[in-house]
N, C-alpha and C positions, 0 to 999 in steps of 0.2 A: 183829523188828528188821530193817531194810533193810540188806542187805550192800552195802558200798561197795568199789569196785575202784580201785586206784591206777594211774594211767596216767602213765608217765614223760614228761618234756618231749621226749625223743628220739622216743618212740613217737607222741606227739601231732603233732610236726612231720612225721613220716613219713606219718601218716594224712592230714594236711592236704595234703601234696604229692601223695599218690596220688589224693586226691579231685579236686584241680585238674587233674592230668594226664589223668584219665579224661574230665573235661568237655571239655578242649581237644581231645582225640583224636577226639571224636565229630564234629568239624567238618572240612570240606574245607580243603586247604592254601592258603596265600597265598605268592606269590613276589615279592620285591623285588630288582631287579638293576640294576647299573650298565651303561651302554652308551655308545656314542659320542655319541648325541644327548641323553643325560641319564640319568635313573633311571626305569625302568618298574616299575609296580606292577600285578600281575595276580592276581586272586582268582577262584576258582570260587564264584559267588554269583548265583543266579537272581533274587534280589530286586532290583527297580529302585530301591528307596528305602532299604533297610536296608544302608547301605554298610559295607564292610569296609576301604576305603581312603578317605582324605580329606586335605584341605589343612589345614595348621596356620598357616603364615606364608609370606612371600614365596618362599623357596626350600626350604621344609621340608614334608614330607608324613608321613602317619601310616598304618600298616596294622595290622590286628589279626585274631586268631582267638579263638574262644571265645564267651562269653555276650554278646550284642549290647548289652544294657542296661548291662553293666559296662564294656565297652570304649568305648561311646559316651559315657558319663559322663567317662571319662578323656580322650577326644578333646576334648570341650568344655572341660574344665579346662585342657588344653594350649593351646587357642586363647585362653582368657582370660589365661593366664600370658604368652603371647607378645605379646598386644596391650598388656598393662600394661607389660611390660618394654620393648617397642619405643617406647611413648609416653613412659615415664619416662626412658629413657636414649637409645638410638639403635637404629634398625632393625638395624644390623649386630651389635648386642649380643644379638640373638635367634639362638641357635644350637641345632643338634640335640643337641649334647653337654649344654648346660644343660637343655634340655627332658627329655632322657633321665634326667638326674640327678634331676629333680623327680619323674618317673614312678617311678623306682627307689625313692625314699623313700616315695612313697604306697603302692606295691605291698608293700614290705617292712613298712610299718606295719600294713596290713590283714592280711598273712599272720601276723604275730607276735601281734597284739592281738585281732583279731576271731575270732568263732567259726567263720566260713567264709571261706576265701581267695577272691580273685577267680579265676575260671576263664578266664583270658586270657593270651595272649602278644601282645606289641606289637613293632612296628618303627618307628623314627624315622629318616627319611632326609633328608639335606641334600645338594643337588646342588652340585658345585663347578665350577670352570672346565674341569677335565679329569677323566676317570674316576678317576685315582689320587688326586684330591682330594675325591672324594665321601665322605660320612660316613654309615655305616650302623650303627645300634645296635639290638640285639635285647634285649628285656626279658622276663623270665619272671615267673610268678605270685608268686614269693617276693621279687621286687625285684632279682634278679641281673641284671647288665647286661654285655653283650659288645659289643666294637667289632669289627664284621665287615668283611670285604673281599669284593669281587666281588658277592656276593648273600646274601640271607637267605631261608630257607624255614621256615615255621611251620605248626603244626597238622597234623591228619590223619596221613598217612603221610609225615612230613617227611623221614625218612631215605631212603626210596625216591625221593622227588622230588628231594632234594638230590643223590643219587648220579647220577641222570639229568641233572641240570642241570650237574654238574661236567664231564661229557663234552661238553657242547654250548655252554657259555658262552663268549662272545668279547667282549672290551672294545670291539672295533671295530664291533659290530653297530649298525645303525640301530634306531629305536624298533620298526619293523615286524618286523625280524629278532629283536629281543630278545623281543617279545611272542610270536612263533611259538616261540622257544626255550622260554619259560616255559610256554606251553600244552602243548607236547610233553612237558615234564617233569611237568606237573600230571596228565597222563594216567596216570602211575604211582601216583597216589593212588587205589587201587582200592577204598577203603573196607573193608568187612568181608571181601570176597573176596580182596583183595590182588592182583588181576589187573589189569594195565594195560588201560585202555579204548581202543577204536579211535579215538574222536574226542570232543572236547568242543565242543558247539554254542556259537556266539557269544552266543546269548541266555542262556547259563548263566554267562557271564563278566563280571566287572567289571574294566575296564582303565583305568588312568590313568598319567600320567607327569609328571616334573619336567623341563621344558626346560632344557638346559644354557645356552642364550643366548636367553631369551624376548624380550628387547628386539629382537633381530634377526629371530627367526622369527615373532613375533606382535605386536611393538611394545608389550609389556607388561612390568611389573616382576615380576608374579606368575608363577612358573614352573609352577605346577600346572595341569593340564588333564585333563579326562575325555575318553576316546575314546567316541564314539557307537557304538551297535551296528553301524551300517552301516560305520563305519571299521574296527571289529574284524573284521567279516566280510571286508572287503577285504584286511586283513592276513593272515588265515588262508586266504584263497582264492587267494593267489599260488602260482605253481608250486613254491615252496620250502616250502609249508605242511606237507608230509608228510616233509620231510627230517629 
C-alpha cells in the first residue's frame, strides 16, 4: 500500500511562496525611479533582445524580474489589454492602476490554482505631470500589489539595493543623474558574494525612461524610449558617475 501524506493548505501556500522567491532571487535587480525628467527604468541585463523593461501604452511602462517567458507573456497580455481598452473607450482610460489590478488578478489566480506559481515580480509605472503625480505599482508572484512612492527595487539583493538607493535618490534628478544613481545602487547586488561591485559596464545594462513631457522633448505622444548603449555610456562616464 502506498503511504499518503497530508499537506495542509497553509504548508502548500508556504512551499509555493518559497519556490517563487528562490527563482526570483537568482536574477539581478531592477530599479524603477521617479525623477525630474520622468521615470527611469534600469536593469542589469546583458541580453540585447530579452528585455526586462518595456512599453505598455502612451505613458505606461513595465519592468520585471524572474523567468523571462513568464513575465514576457504577462507584458504581452498587458499590451493587448491596454490596446483594447484604449480603442473601446478612450486613451485616457488606460491607467497603471487598472493594468496593475489585471496583473494582480492573473498572478493571484495562478498562485492559488496552478501547481507552480509564476516566478516573477512586476512593476507598472505611469508618468505624471510632476514627480509627485507618478504612479508606481509593485506586484509579487502571489498577486499582492503595493502602491509605491519614489522608487521600486525588485529581484536579487533588493534590500541592499533599496538601502543604497534611499541614501541617493532625489526627485530633482535629471534622467542622467537618476540612471547614475540607479546604477550606483545596483552595484550593491553582489549576487552570491553579497559584496558591492566596483563598476557595472554599460553593455550589461538595460536602460529606458518615460519622458514627463514627450510632446515637448521629442514631439511624440508616447513617453517611452530606450537609451542606446552609447547614451548610457555617456551618462555613466560623466564626472559624477562615481559619486
